[in-house]
N, C-alpha and C positions, 0 to 999 in steps of 0.2 A: 273858556275865553274870558279873559279879565274885561271889566268895564271900559278900561282905557283902550284895549284891542278893539272893542266894539265901537267906540267913539271914533278911533282912527280909521277903522274901516269904513264908517258913515261918511266921515269928512274925505276921504279917497274916493268915495263913489263905487266902493265895492259891496256896500250892504245898505239897505234901506229899511224902513220901518212902516209897516201897515198897522192902522190903528183898528179897533173893533168898529169904529164908525166907517172907516174906509172898506173893510170887509163887507159890512151890511150893504153898502152900496154895490160892491163889486159882484159879491156872490150870486145874486139872482140873475144878473146880466150873463155872467160866465156859465152859469148852469143852462140857461136857456140856449146861449149860443153854441155851447159844445154838444148840447142833445141834438141840434139840428145839423151838425157837420157829418160828412161822409167819412167813413172810417178808411185809413189809409195806413199803409206800412210805414211810409215816411214820416208820419206824425208821432211815431213811437217815443222819441225825444221829449217832445212837447207834451205828450199825454202823461208821461210820467212826472212832469213839473206840474200839471194841473192836479194829478193825483196826490201830489205832496201839498200843494196848496188847500185843496179841499179837505183832504185829511187832517191837516193841521186846524182849519177852521171848525171841523166837526169835534176834534179834541177840546180845543180852546172855547168854542161858542156854542157847542151842541148843535150846529147846523147839519143838514143832510150830508152823509158821507159821499165820496167818490163812488160811482157805481157803473155799470155796464152801459147806462144811457149816456152818461157824459165821457165815455170813453171815445176817443177820435182816432184810435189805431186798431189794428187787428189783434193785438196782442191779449 
């Protein structure tokens, strides 16, 4: 994706950016919140999104990766 494409998608509201500082604020809350959730089959799509977020944060920032405790589905 070209820079201009990224800018256009941001301007259209199809893409947004989270900074390292944003992630530092969100990740502890997200991890604590997910860990306390009941696992349900209907959470499968949402669980995949959280796995991507936590996985990316792990690769980019060295935070704890997605794991079974943060899984909110039965998958």
